Backbone as numpy.savetxt, mean C-alpha at the origin, in Angstrom:
# Nx Ny Nz CAx CAy CAz Cx Cy Cz
-10.87 5.84 -35.53 -9.87 5.03 -34.85 -9.79 3.63 -35.47
-10.96 3.07 -35.79 -10.98 1.74 -36.41 -10.24 1.75 -37.75
-10.46 2.80 -38.54 -9.79 2.89 -39.83 -8.29 3.09 -39.66
-7.88 3.85 -38.65 -6.45 4.04 -38.38 -5.79 2.72 -38.01
-6.57 1.82 -37.42 -6.03 0.50 -37.05 -5.96 -0.45 -38.25
-6.50 -0.02 -39.38 -6.39 -0.81 -40.60 -7.63 -1.58 -40.98
-8.72 -1.41 -40.23 -9.97 -2.09 -40.60 -10.63 -1.35 -41.76
-11.29 -2.13 -42.63 -11.88 -1.52 -43.82 -13.34 -1.93 -43.98
-14.09 -1.08 -44.66 -15.47 -1.35 -45.05 -16.32 -1.75 -43.84
-17.06 -2.88 -43.93 -17.94 -3.31 -42.85 -17.17 -3.64 -41.58
-15.95 -4.14 -41.76 -15.15 -4.48 -40.59 -14.78 -3.23 -39.79
-14.63 -2.11 -40.46 -14.33 -0.86 -39.75 -15.51 -0.47 -38.85
-16.73 -0.67 -39.35 -17.91 -0.37 -38.54 -18.01 -1.33 -37.35
-17.71 -2.60 -37.60 -17.76 -3.58 -36.52 -16.69 -3.29 -35.47
-15.48 -2.95 -35.91 -14.41 -2.62 -34.98 -14.75 -1.38 -34.17
-15.34 -0.38 -34.84 -15.74 0.84 -34.14 -16.78 0.53 -33.07
-17.71 -0.35 -33.41 -18.75 -0.75 -32.44 -18.12 -1.42 -31.22
-17.13 -2.27 -31.44 -16.47 -2.94 -30.32 -15.66 -1.96 -29.48
-15.04 -0.99 -30.12 -14.29 0.03 -29.38 -15.22 0.83 -28.47
-16.39 1.19 -28.99 -17.37 1.92 -28.18 -17.87 1.07 -27.01
-18.07 -0.22 -27.26 -18.53 -1.12 -26.19 -17.44 -1.28 -25.12
-16.18 -1.31 -25.55 -15.08 -1.38 -24.58 -15.04 -0.13 -23.71
-15.32 1.01 -24.33 -15.32 2.27 -23.57 -16.46 2.27 -22.54
-17.63 1.79 -22.96 -18.75 1.71 -22.01 -18.45 0.73 -20.88
-17.78 -0.37 -21.22 -17.37 -1.35 -20.22 -16.39 -0.71 -19.22
-15.48 0.07 -19.75 -14.49 0.76 -18.93 -15.17 1.64 -17.88
-16.18 2.38 -18.31 -16.89 3.28 -17.40 -17.78 2.52 -16.42
-18.51 1.53 -16.92 -19.50 0.82 -16.10 -18.87 0.08 -14.94
-17.68 -0.49 -15.16 -17.06 -1.33 -14.13 -15.87 -0.66 -13.44
-15.77 0.66 -13.53 -14.71 1.41 -12.84 -13.33 0.85 -13.15
-13.06 0.65 -14.42 -11.75 0.12 -14.82 -10.68 1.21 -14.74
-9.48 0.80 -14.47 -8.34 1.70 -14.62 -7.59 1.39 -15.91
-7.88 0.21 -16.46 -7.21 -0.18 -17.71 -8.01 -1.28 -18.41
-8.15 -1.14 -19.70 -8.57 -2.25 -20.56 -7.59 -2.29 -21.72
-6.79 -3.32 -21.75 -5.78 -3.45 -22.80 -6.15 -4.61 -23.71
-6.35 -4.32 -24.97 -6.65 -5.35 -25.96 -5.44 -5.49 -26.87
-4.83 -6.64 -26.84 -3.62 -6.84 -27.64 -3.42 -8.33 -27.91
-3.66 -8.80 -29.16 -4.01 -7.98 -30.33 -5.53 -7.84 -30.52
-5.88 -6.81 -31.27 -7.25 -6.54 -31.70 -7.21 -6.62 -33.23
-7.82 -7.67 -33.80 -7.63 -7.86 -35.24 -8.79 -8.57 -35.90
-8.55 -9.01 -37.12 -9.57 -9.71 -37.88 -9.07 -11.09 -38.26
-10.01 -12.02 -38.39 -9.68 -13.40 -38.74 -9.78 -13.57 -40.26
-9.24 -14.68 -40.79 -9.34 -14.92 -42.24 -10.78 -14.97 -42.75
-11.72 -15.36 -41.86 -13.12 -15.41 -42.31 -13.85 -14.11 -42.00
-13.06 -13.00 -41.84 -13.60 -11.64 -41.75 -14.45 -11.39 -40.49
-13.89 -11.77 -39.35 -14.51 -11.44 -38.07 -13.54 -10.55 -37.28
-14.09 -9.57 -36.55 -13.27 -8.72 -35.69 -13.22 -9.37 -34.30
-12.00 -9.58 -33.80 -11.83 -10.34 -32.56 -10.88 -9.59 -31.59
-11.28 -9.57 -30.32 -10.33 -9.20 -29.26 -9.61 -10.48 -28.85
-8.40 -10.66 -29.32 -7.72 -11.94 -29.13 -7.19 -12.13 -27.71
-6.88 -11.05 -27.04 -6.38 -11.15 -25.67 -6.75 -9.85 -24.95
-6.98 -9.94 -23.65 -7.40 -8.75 -22.91 -6.81 -8.75 -21.51
-6.51 -7.55 -21.04 -6.08 -7.36 -19.65 -6.91 -6.24 -19.06
-7.59 -6.54 -17.93 -8.44 -5.55 -17.29 -7.96 -5.29 -15.86
-7.96 -4.03 -15.46 -7.66 -3.65 -14.09 -8.80 -2.78 -13.58
-9.05 -2.89 -12.27 -10.20 -2.19 -11.69 -9.75 -1.31 -10.53
-10.48 -0.23 -10.35 -10.16 0.74 -9.31 -10.56 0.19 -7.94
-9.57 -0.01 -7.05 -9.85 -0.53 -5.71 -10.83 0.34 -4.94
-10.83 1.65 -5.23 -11.73 2.55 -4.53 -13.20 2.31 -4.89
-13.43 1.58 -5.96 -14.80 1.29 -6.39 -15.27 -0.09 -5.95
-14.51 -0.71 -5.07 -14.82 -2.08 -4.64 -16.22 -2.19 -4.06
-16.68 -1.15 -3.37 -17.99 -1.18 -2.72 -19.14 -1.29 -3.73
-18.94 -0.81 -4.96 -20.02 -0.89 -5.94 -19.71 -1.89 -7.06
-18.56 -2.53 -6.99 -18.20 -3.53 -8.00 -17.93 -4.88 -7.31
-18.73 -5.18 -6.29 -18.51 -6.39 -5.50 -18.45 -7.67 -6.35
-19.36 -7.87 -7.32 -19.29 -9.10 -8.12 -17.95 -9.25 -8.85
-17.37 -8.14 -9.27 -16.08 -8.19 -9.96 -14.98 -8.59 -8.99
-14.94 -7.93 -7.84 -13.87 -8.19 -6.88 -14.03 -9.55 -6.19
-15.24 -10.08 -6.16 -15.46 -11.41 -5.58 -14.81 -12.49 -6.42
-14.50 -12.18 -7.68 -13.85 -13.16 -8.56 -12.33 -13.20 -8.38
-11.80 -12.29 -7.55 -10.35 -12.21 -7.38 -9.79 -13.50 -6.77
-8.72 -14.00 -7.31 -8.03 -15.19 -6.80 -6.72 -14.74 -6.17
-6.60 -14.90 -4.86 -5.39 -14.44 -4.15 -4.43 -15.59 -3.84
-4.66 -16.74 -4.45 -3.85 -17.93 -4.14 -2.36 -17.70 -4.36
-2.02 -16.90 -5.36 -0.61 -16.67 -5.68 -0.11 -15.31 -5.19
-0.94 -14.61 -4.42 -0.55 -13.29 -3.91 0.24 -13.43 -2.61
1.01 -12.40 -2.28 1.72 -12.35 -1.01 0.67 -12.31 0.10
0.68 -13.28 1.03 -0.35 -13.31 2.08 -0.36 -12.06 2.94
0.81 -11.40 3.08 0.86 -10.16 3.85 0.09 -9.06 3.13
0.20 -9.02 1.83 -0.52 -8.01 1.05 -2.02 -8.26 1.08
-2.41 -9.53 1.07 -3.83 -9.88 1.16 -4.37 -9.47 2.53
-3.61 -9.78 3.58 -4.03 -9.42 4.94 -4.15 -7.90 5.08
-3.21 -7.18 4.51 -3.23 -5.72 4.57 -4.45 -5.16 3.85
-4.75 -5.69 2.68 -5.91 -5.24 1.92 -7.19 -5.45 2.71
-7.30 -6.61 3.35 -8.49 -6.91 4.15 -8.63 -5.97 5.35
-7.49 -5.44 5.82 -7.50 -4.51 6.96 -7.61 -3.06 6.52
-7.70 -2.83 5.21 -7.80 -1.47 4.70 -6.48 -0.73 4.67
-5.37 -1.48 4.54 -4.03 -0.90 4.52 -3.41 -1.11 3.14
-2.47 -0.24 2.79 -1.74 -0.37 1.53 -0.34 -0.89 1.84
-0.06 -2.13 1.45 1.21 -2.78 1.81 1.83 -3.44 0.59
3.14 -3.24 0.46 3.92 -3.96 -0.56 5.20 -4.45 0.11
5.43 -5.74 0.08 6.62 -6.31 0.68 7.86 -6.08 -0.18
8.98 -5.75 0.48 10.26 -5.57 -0.20 11.28 -6.54 0.39
12.56 -6.28 0.21 13.57 -7.26 0.61 14.53 -6.75 1.68
14.20 -5.61 2.32 15.08 -5.07 3.34 14.75 -5.58 4.73
15.30 -4.91 5.75 15.10 -5.37 7.13 14.58 -4.28 8.08
14.18 -3.14 7.53 13.60 -2.07 8.36 12.13 -1.89 7.96
11.25 -2.28 8.87 9.82 -2.15 8.61 9.40 -0.69 8.69
8.49 -0.29 7.82 8.02 1.11 7.78 6.50 1.15 7.96
6.05 2.03 8.84 4.62 2.29 9.02 4.42 3.78 8.89
3.77 4.20 7.81 3.71 5.62 7.46 2.29 5.95 7.01
1.92 7.22 7.09 0.63 7.64 6.53 0.86 8.52 5.31
0.28 8.12 4.20 0.44 8.87 2.96 1.49 8.24 2.07
1.13 8.04 0.80 2.04 7.37 -0.13 3.31 8.18 -0.36
3.18 9.50 -0.46 4.36 10.34 -0.69 5.34 10.27 0.46
4.82 10.37 1.69 5.69 10.28 2.86 6.29 8.89 3.00
5.52 7.87 2.61 6.05 6.50 2.65 7.23 6.34 1.71
7.12 6.91 0.51 8.22 6.85 -0.45 9.44 7.61 0.07
9.18 8.80 0.65 10.28 9.60 1.20 10.95 8.87 2.36
10.16 8.16 3.16 10.71 7.41 4.29 11.63 6.29 3.80
11.20 5.58 2.78 12.04 4.52 2.23 13.32 5.10 1.63
13.19 6.24 0.97 14.36 6.88 0.36 15.39 7.30 1.40
14.93 7.90 2.51 15.88 8.39 3.50 16.52 7.24 4.28
15.80 6.14 4.43 16.39 4.95 5.04 17.54 4.45 4.18
17.31 4.40 2.88 18.38 3.97 1.97 19.52 4.98 1.94
19.20 6.26 2.05 20.23 7.31 2.05 21.24 7.09 3.17
20.76 6.63 4.32 21.65 6.42 5.46 22.12 4.98 5.61
22.00 4.22 4.53 22.61 2.89 4.50 21.71 1.76 4.92
20.42 2.02 5.13 19.50 0.96 5.51 18.71 0.44 4.31
17.92 -0.61 4.55 17.11 -1.21 3.49 15.68 -1.38 3.98
14.72 -0.66 3.40 13.32 -0.80 3.81 12.77 -2.19 3.50
11.99 -2.72 4.42 11.41 -4.05 4.24 10.05 -4.01 3.57
9.48 -2.81 3.50 8.13 -2.73 2.95 7.72 -1.29 2.66
6.66 -1.18 1.90 5.89 0.05 1.76 4.60 -0.21 2.52
4.30 0.61 3.52 3.06 0.44 4.28 2.44 1.79 4.59
1.34 2.08 3.92 0.61 3.33 4.09 -0.69 3.03 4.81
-0.84 3.58 6.03 -2.04 3.32 6.82 -3.19 4.26 6.46
-2.92 5.28 5.66 -3.97 6.17 5.18 -4.37 7.22 6.19
-5.33 8.06 5.77 -5.72 9.21 6.58 -6.75 8.91 7.65
-7.57 7.88 7.44 -8.62 7.58 8.41 -8.30 6.38 9.26
-7.03 6.18 9.58 -6.59 4.99 10.30 -7.18 4.93 11.71
-7.51 3.70 12.13 -8.02 3.45 13.47 -7.01 2.63 14.26
-7.20 2.57 15.60 -6.27 1.83 16.45 -6.17 0.37 16.01
-7.31 -0.23 15.62 -7.29 -1.63 15.21 -6.43 -1.84 13.97
-6.42 -0.85 13.08 -5.61 -0.95 11.87 -4.12 -0.83 12.20
-3.79 -0.02 13.21 -2.40 0.07 13.64 -1.94 -1.29 14.16
-2.81 -1.95 14.92 -2.49 -3.30 15.41 -2.32 -4.26 14.24
-3.21 -4.18 13.27 -3.10 -5.04 12.08 -1.78 -4.79 11.35
-1.39 -3.52 11.27 -0.14 -3.17 10.60 1.06 -3.78 11.32
1.06 -3.70 12.65 2.17 -4.27 13.41 2.20 -5.80 13.31
1.04 -6.41 13.22 1.00 -7.87 13.04 1.72 -8.25 11.75
1.46 -7.49 10.70 2.10 -7.77 9.41 3.60 -7.53 9.49
4.00 -6.41 10.10 5.42 -6.09 10.21 6.16 -7.12 11.06
5.59 -7.49 12.21 6.26 -8.42 13.12 6.26 -9.86 12.59
5.34 -10.17 11.66 5.31 -11.52 11.09 6.42 -11.73 10.07
7.04 -10.63 9.63 8.12 -10.71 8.64 9.43 -10.93 9.38
9.97 -12.13 9.28 11.17 -12.49 10.05 12.41 -11.71 9.63
12.39 -11.09 8.44 13.55 -10.33 8.01 13.57 -8.93 8.63
12.46 -8.49 9.23 12.38 -7.16 9.85 13.14 -7.16 11.18
14.17 -6.31 11.27 15.00 -6.22 12.47 14.73 -4.95 13.27
13.97 -4.02 12.72 13.59 -2.79 13.41 12.42 -2.17 12.64
11.67 -1.31 13.33 10.52 -0.66 12.70 10.60 0.84 12.89
10.32 1.58 11.82 10.23 3.03 11.88 8.79 3.44 11.60
8.19 4.11 12.59 6.86 4.69 12.41 7.05 6.18 12.12
6.53 6.63 11.00 6.70 8.03 10.60 5.34 8.60 10.21
4.76 9.38 11.11 3.41 9.89 10.91 3.40 11.41 10.90
2.80 11.96 9.86 2.53 13.40 9.84 1.02 13.58 9.97
0.59 14.07 11.13 -0.82 14.15 11.44 -1.51 15.36 10.87
-1.84 15.32 9.61 -2.69 16.35 9.06 -4.13 15.93 9.27
-4.50 14.81 8.64 -5.81 14.20 8.88 -5.71 13.21 10.05
-4.62 12.49 10.12 -4.43 11.47 11.14 -4.22 12.11 12.51
-4.90 11.56 13.51 -4.71 11.97 14.90 -3.54 11.18 15.48
-2.46 11.87 15.84 -1.26 11.18 16.33 -1.52 10.35 17.58
-2.47 10.79 18.41 -2.79 10.04 19.63 -3.37 8.67 19.31
-4.13 8.59 18.23 -4.68 7.30 17.81 -3.55 6.36 17.43
-2.56 6.88 16.72 -1.40 6.07 16.35 -0.65 5.62 17.61
-0.43 6.54 18.53 0.31 6.22 19.76 -0.41 5.15 20.57
-1.74 5.28 20.71 -2.51 4.27 21.43 -2.45 2.92 20.71
-2.51 2.97 19.39 -2.42 1.75 18.60 -1.07 1.07 18.77
0.00 1.86 18.81 1.34 1.32 19.02 1.45 0.66 20.39
0.94 1.34 21.42 0.99 0.81 22.78 0.23 -0.52 22.88
-0.96 -0.57 22.29 -1.75 -1.79 22.34 -1.10 -2.92 21.54
-0.48 -2.56 20.41 0.20 -3.57 19.59 1.38 -4.17 20.34
2.13 -3.32 21.03 3.28 -3.81 21.81 2.82 -4.74 22.93
1.71 -4.38 23.59 1.19 -5.21 24.68 0.70 -6.56 24.16
0.02 -6.54 23.04 -0.58 -7.76 22.51 0.43 -8.65 21.80
1.34 -8.04 21.06 2.27 -8.81 20.24 3.64 -8.98 20.87
3.97 -8.07 21.82 5.32 -8.08 22.39 6.27 -7.32 21.49
7.16 -6.58 22.10 8.13 -5.79 21.32 9.50 -6.42 21.47
9.95 -7.09 20.43 11.22 -7.82 20.49 12.30 -7.20 19.61
11.96 -6.17 18.87 12.92 -5.50 18.00 12.85 -3.99 18.25
13.88 -3.25 17.88 13.86 -1.79 18.09 12.72 -1.12 17.35
12.12 -0.11 18.01 11.01 0.63 17.43 11.27 2.12 17.58
11.37 2.81 16.45 11.59 4.26 16.43 10.30 4.91 15.93
9.83 5.92 16.66 8.55 6.55 16.32 8.72 8.05 16.16
8.25 8.57 15.03 8.20 10.02 14.80 6.76 10.40 14.54
6.22 11.25 15.41 4.85 11.71 15.27 4.83 13.23 15.25
4.30 13.78 14.17 4.21 15.23 14.04 2.81 15.61 13.59
2.26 16.70 14.16 0.97 17.18 13.68 -0.12 17.12 14.71
-1.32 16.78 14.27 -2.52 16.83 15.10 -2.39 15.99 16.37
-2.56 16.65 17.51 -2.56 15.99 18.83 -1.24 15.30 19.14
-0.13 15.85 18.62 1.16 15.18 18.82 1.62 15.24 20.27
1.22 16.29 21.03 1.64 16.38 22.43 1.07 15.21 23.23
-0.22 14.91 23.01 -0.84 13.78 23.70 -0.20 12.47 23.26
0.12 12.37 21.99 0.76 11.16 21.47 2.12 10.94 22.14
2.89 12.01 22.29 4.20 11.89 22.92 4.06 11.50 24.39
3.03 12.04 25.06 2.79 11.68 26.46 2.53 10.19 26.58
1.72 9.65 25.68 1.41 8.22 25.70 2.67 7.39 25.52
3.51 7.79 24.55 4.74 7.03 24.28 5.74 7.17 25.42
5.83 8.37 25.99 6.78 8.59 27.09 6.42 7.79 28.34
5.12 7.52 28.53 4.67 6.75 29.68 4.63 5.25 29.41
4.98 4.87 28.20 4.96 3.45 27.83 6.03 2.68 28.60
5.70 1.45 28.92 6.67 0.57 29.59 7.58 -0.14 28.60
7.35 0.12 27.32 8.15 -0.52 26.27 9.28 0.41 25.82
10.40 -0.18 25.41 11.56 0.64 24.98 11.37 1.23 23.59
10.51 2.24 23.52 10.22 2.90 22.25 11.10 4.14 22.14
11.80 4.29 21.02 12.63 5.47 20.78 11.81 6.51 20.05
11.52 7.62 20.74 10.75 8.71 20.11 11.71 9.75 19.55
11.46 10.21 18.34 12.32 11.20 17.70 11.46 12.13 16.86
11.58 13.42 17.12 10.74 14.39 16.41 11.24 14.71 15.01
12.54 14.61 14.79 13.14 14.99 13.52 13.15 13.81 12.55
12.66 14.05 11.35 12.56 13.00 10.33 13.92 12.38 10.03
14.89 13.22 9.76 16.22 12.76 9.40 16.86 11.95 10.52
16.76 12.48 11.75 17.36 11.79 12.89 16.66 10.46 13.17
15.36 10.41 12.94 14.63 9.16 13.14 15.14 8.08 12.20
15.37 8.45 10.94 15.90 7.50 9.97 17.31 7.06 10.34
18.13 7.99 10.77 19.49 7.66 11.18 19.48 6.70 12.37
18.58 6.94 13.32 18.53 6.10 14.51 18.12 4.67 14.19
17.09 4.52 13.35 16.63 3.17 13.07 17.67 2.39 12.27
18.38 3.05 11.37 19.45 2.39 10.62 20.58 2.00 11.57
20.93 2.89 12.49 21.99 2.62 13.46 21.62 1.45 14.37
20.36 1.39 14.81 19.91 0.31 15.69 20.00 -1.04 15.00
19.67 -1.07 13.71 19.75 -2.32 12.96 21.21 -2.76 12.81
22.07 -1.80 12.47 23.49 -2.14 12.29 24.12 -2.60 13.60
23.75 -2.01 14.70 24.31 -2.37 16.00 23.78 -3.68 16.53
22.64 -4.13 15.97 22.05 -5.40 16.45 22.65 -6.61 15.76
23.47 -6.37 14.73 24.07 -7.49 13.99 25.24 -8.09 14.76
């Protein structure tokens, strides 16, 4: 590889040694990327990594604490930082319909169907498979703190997730934070009957909808009618 990059003689051996060290670094620190650009030689015949970009696997944070402790979040979106601290996956967008979903694939599909019916998603928010009631509350805090959010769609498919946990989390979030915007909830899967009972007995105006497509249509309609 070093020779293919144009290094010759002793410099080829030195470059090869650095490439091997980069590979060991990649493995040792759970990197997802090490990009060296440019990787070259100086006029006085030294092999140099002139610039580097490193990315690390978030799932390895527990064993790479010294690396992650160096992270500077000063220029990061505070909502994304708050979500990370709560164990949530959040990316802010520019729409007005907040999304709370479990699973990255379903989250993407939820944003797509909102756009299909003329709405604009305000975020990507994946609560994951092991979500707890406290994390649901944290998720709603983030969604409600976004002043551009005019309605929220909760779309949960309970394979691993217990729908009742989500429902209890929604109820507690509404009590603690207050519900001032339309909220549409679709819960399907594990313990969904108990989840629906909790929502049906709620004192808050929560719109429950079992059908994915109809849930998206309703939340888009509620936003348009609120203008």
